[in-house]
Every structure is written in structure tokens, then in C-alpha cells.
C-alpha positions in Angstrom: 10.1 15.2 -5.1 7.7 12.4 -6.0 7.0 9.9 -3.3 7.5 6.1 -3.2 5.2 3.9 -1.2 6.3 0.3 -0.8 4.1 -2.7 -0.1 5.5 -5.7 1.7 3.8 -8.8 3.2 4.0 -8.7 7.0 5.5 -11.7 8.6 7.0 -13.3 5.4 9.2 -15.0 5.8 9.1 -13.9 9.5 8.4 -10.8 11.5 12.0 -10.0 12.3 12.8 -10.1 8.6 9.9 -7.6 8.0 11.4 -5.2 10.5 14.8 -5.4 9.0 13.4 -5.0 5.5 11.3 -2.0 6.5 14.2 -0.2 8.0 16.4 -0.9 5.0 13.7 0.4 2.7 13.6 3.7 4.6 17.4 4.0 4.0 16.7 3.3 0.3 14.4 6.3 0.0 11.0 4.8 0.6 8.7 7.4 2.0 5.8 5.3 3.2 5.5 1.6 3.9 2.4 -0.5 3.4 2.4 -3.4 5.8 0.2 -6.0 4.1 -2.0 -8.0 6.4 -1.9 -11.6 5.1 -5.4 -12.8 4.1 -6.6 -16.0 2.5 -8.6 -14.3 -0.3 -6.8 -11.1 -1.4 -9.2 -10.3 -4.2 -7.5 -7.2 -5.5 -4.1 -8.8 -5.6 -2.4 -10.9 -8.3 -0.7 -14.2 -8.0 2.6 -12.9 -6.6 1.1 -11.1 -3.5 -1.5 -13.9 -3.1 1.3 -16.4 -2.9 3.1 -14.4 -0.3 -0.1 -14.0 1.7 -0.7 -17.7 1.8 2.9 -18.6 2.7 2.8 -16.1 5.6 -0.4 -17.7 6.9 1.1 -21.1 6.5 4.0 -19.9 8.6 1.6 -19.0 11.4 1.1 -15.2 10.9 -1.0 -13.7 13.6 -2.3 -10.1 14.1 0.0 -9.9 17.1 2.9 -10.1 14.6 1.5 -7.1 12.7 1.3 -5.1 16.0 4.8 -6.1 17.1 6.3 -5.1 13.7 4.4 -1.8 13.7 5.5 -0.9 17.1 9.1 -1.2 16.0 9.0 0.4 12.6 6.3 3.1 12.8 8.5 5.5 14.8 11.1 5.2 12.0 9.1 5.2 8.7 5.5 6.3 7.8 3.6 3.1 8.2 0.2 2.1 6.7 -1.8 -1.0 7.3 -3.1 -2.6 4.1 -5.7 -5.3 4.5 -9.0 -6.7 3.5 -12.1 -5.8 5.5 -12.7 -9.3 7.0 -9.9 -9.2 9.5 -10.8 -5.6 10.6 -14.4 -6.6 11.0 -13.7 -9.9 12.7 -11.4 -8.4 15.4 -13.1 -5.0 15.5 -12.1 -1.9 13.6 -11.9 0.0 16.9 -9.3 -2.4 18.2 -7.1 -1.8 15.1 -7.6 2.0 15.2 -6.7 2.1 18.9 -3.5 0.0 18.3 -2.6 2.1 15.2 -2.9 5.3 17.2 -0.8 3.8 20.0 2.0 2.7 17.6 1.9 5.7 15.3 0.4 4.0 12.2 -0.8 6.8 10.0 -3.3 5.2 7.6 -5.4 2.2 6.5 -5.8 0.9 3.0 -8.8 -1.4 2.7 -9.3 -2.2 -1.0 -12.6 -4.2 -0.7 -14.3 -1.4 1.3 -16.1 0.8 -1.3 -16.2 4.5 -0.6 -19.9 4.5 -0.1 -19.6 1.9 2.6 -16.5 3.4 4.1 -18.4 6.6 4.9 -20.0 4.8 7.9 -16.6 4.4 9.5 -15.1 7.9 8.7 -15.9 9.3 12.1 -14.0 6.5 13.8 -10.9 7.3 11.7 -11.2 11.0 12.2 -11.4 10.6 16.0 -8.1 8.8 15.9 -6.6 11.2 13.3 -5.9 8.2 11.1 -6.5 8.4 7.3 -8.7 5.9 5.4 -7.1 6.0 2.0 -9.6 6.6 -0.9 -9.3 4.8 -4.3 -10.2 6.1 -7.7 -10.2 4.0 -10.9 -10.5 4.4 -14.7 -14.1 3.0 -14.4 -15.2 5.8 -12.1 -17.3 8.7 -13.5 -16.2 12.3 -13.0 -19.1 12.8 -10.6 -18.1 9.8 -8.5 -14.5 10.9 -8.5 -15.5 14.3 -7.2 -17.5 12.7 -4.4 -14.7 10.3 -3.5 -11.9 12.8 -3.3 -13.6 15.8 -1.7 -12.7 14.7 1.8 -9.7 12.5 1.0 -6.8 12.6 3.4 -3.0 11.8 3.1 -3.1 10.7 -0.5 -5.5 9.2 -3.1 -4.7 5.8 -4.5 -5.3 5.8 -8.2 -5.7 2.3 -9.6 -3.8 2.3 -13.0 -6.2 -0.2 -14.6 -9.2 -2.4 -14.0 -7.9 -5.7 -12.7 -5.5 -7.1 -10.1 -2.1 -6.0 -8.9 1.1 -7.0 -10.8 -0.5 -7.2 -14.2 1.3 -5.6 -17.2 -1.5 -3.4 -18.4 -1.8 0.2 -19.4 -4.8 2.6 -19.7 -4.9 6.3 -20.5 -5.3 8.1 -17.1 -5.3 11.7 -18.3 -9.1 12.2 -17.7 -9.0 10.6 -14.2 -6.0 12.7 -13.2 -7.8 15.9 -14.4 -11.0 14.9 -12.6 -9.0 14.5 -9.3 -7.0 17.7 -9.7 -10.2 19.7 -10.3 -11.7 18.6 -7.0 -8.8 18.4 -4.5 -5.2 19.3 -3.6 -4.7 15.9 -1.9 -1.7 14.2 -3.4 -2.4 11.5 -6.0 -0.4 8.3 -6.1 -0.6 5.6 -8.7 -0.5 1.9 -8.0 -1.0 -1.5 -9.9 1.7 -2.6 -12.3 4.4 -0.1 -11.2 7.9 -1.6 -11.5 11.3 -0.6 -12.6 10.2 -0.7 -16.3 7.0 1.3 -15.9 7.6 3.6 -13.0 9.0 6.6 -14.9 6.1 6.7 -17.3 3.4 6.0 -14.8 4.7 8.7 -12.5 3.9 11.4 -15.0 1.2 13.7 -13.8 1.0 12.2 -10.3 2.7 12.9 -7.0 3.9 9.4 -6.2 3.9 5.7 -7.0 2.9 2.6 -5.0 5.0 -0.5 -5.7 4.1 -4.0 -4.4 4.4 -7.0 -6.6 7.8 -6.0 -7.9 9.2 -6.2 -4.3 7.2 -9.3 -3.3 8.6 -11.2 -6.3 12.0 -10.9 -4.7 10.6 -12.1 -1.4 9.4 -15.2 -3.1 12.8 -16.1 -4.6 13.8 -19.3 -2.7 17.4 -19.2 -4.1 18.2 -16.0 -2.2 19.2 -15.6 1.5 17.2 -13.2 3.6 20.1 -10.7 3.5 20.2 -11.0 -0.3 16.4 -10.4 -0.5 16.7 -7.2 1.6 19.6 -6.0 -0.5 17.9 -6.7 -3.8 14.6 -5.1 -2.7 16.3 -2.0 -1.3 18.4 -1.6 -4.5 15.2 -1.9 -6.6 13.5 0.7 -4.3 16.4 3.1 -4.7 16.3 2.7 -8.5 12.5 3.3 -8.7 12.8 6.4 -6.5 15.5 7.8 -8.9 13.5 6.9 -12.0 10.3 8.7 -10.9 12.3 11.8 -10.0 14.4 12.1 -13.2 
């Protein structure tokens, strides 16, 4: 069974909504949930997730909201924190790791922390038994992929193309998949540009998909009530889970 990881923006439109959505996504078949930490300059994300980030910040998002949401949902669904390095550095990575361990958060995804720089923090993650998710991309050489994945934990995040999330782009990934498979048994998940139209094709040869912008687009629809947003996102998640396992 191929896995589905869902990204949502924490605290948008509010933290109680995030909890309700997370629990609904679990029922819809989502295996792991990325709680996105709103940040003013999300460099790897496209305009959809960037817009949700900025709205969450304008609504007064605080790290305390992330902690409160995580405490409620992590016992129910595998929870990851996805954020840029600045907030982790500013408040202290040890603070976040301690809280993550306390609440049962399994992993961190930090897209602007290169593998080479992340090595300096590996021991901190290992001591808390929390994974720091590794990225591989079409621009990586076979040698670099081998180095990145040799100690990878939980899953490897394969970026589907060079660019930002949510774009409708496609690149041949056969060589990168082969390079990963030759060096590790750690599951390989694909992200960037995965939606109901592309999920089935993108899931070929990998162990799971990561979906973000397709869900956040619904979060941004002002003509929907909160209940309708949750229903629509959960329906989409259920459809994608079925598509990748056909």
C-alpha cells in the first residue's frame, strides 16, 4: 500500500480548524501529516502555500499554536513539522526537538537546510529518536544521492522537479529513483506538483506521495465554509489515496 503524506498550513484559518482537518484527513486515509509552520519567506513553496502562510501570520499565528495542535493530533496521526530553518534557529532547535518528543511528533522537514549543513544537527535528532527528512532532487549527482540517503530515516523526500511547490512540471525521474534504490531501503516519497491529475503517474516506482498545494488551494477558497473545506479536502485525499494504489 503506497502512502499519502498531506501538508496543511498550521493555524489557517485557525488552530481549532487545523485539529479538525487533521483528524478528518486521518479518516480519509492520510498516513502522515505535515504541519506547515507559517513563515514570511517560504522559498521552496509556490504562491498557493505562500498565500496561506502569510494569511496565517496575519491572523496571529504563534509557535504556541503549533504546539497546541500537535499535542492534540500527534497521538492520532503520524505528525511531522515542516518549516524553514529561521524559526527553528531563532527559538532553538533543542526547544523544538524537546517539544516534539514530548508530543510524539515523529519528524522534521526543513527544506532550506542542505544535507551537508544538516549533518551538524544529526546527533540532536538521533538523541530524541526524531527523523530529519532528507531531500533528493533531479539536479543531484549519483554520488551526492548516495551520500544523502545512506543514513536516511523514515522516508526520503524526492523533489519531482527543480522549482517550487504547486507547479505543473514534469521531469524523468528514473535515474534518481534507481540511484536511491541502489543505496538504501528507506522508503522514497515524491512531492512537488502532486495532485488528483498527476498522482497516479507520479506514484510509479516510489513508495508514497506528498501532497500540499492541492489541499491548500481548498483552504484558500473564501466561498466555502470551514466544514465544506474539511469535507472537500478529505474527499480529495481519499481520491488521491485510491489513485496511487490502483
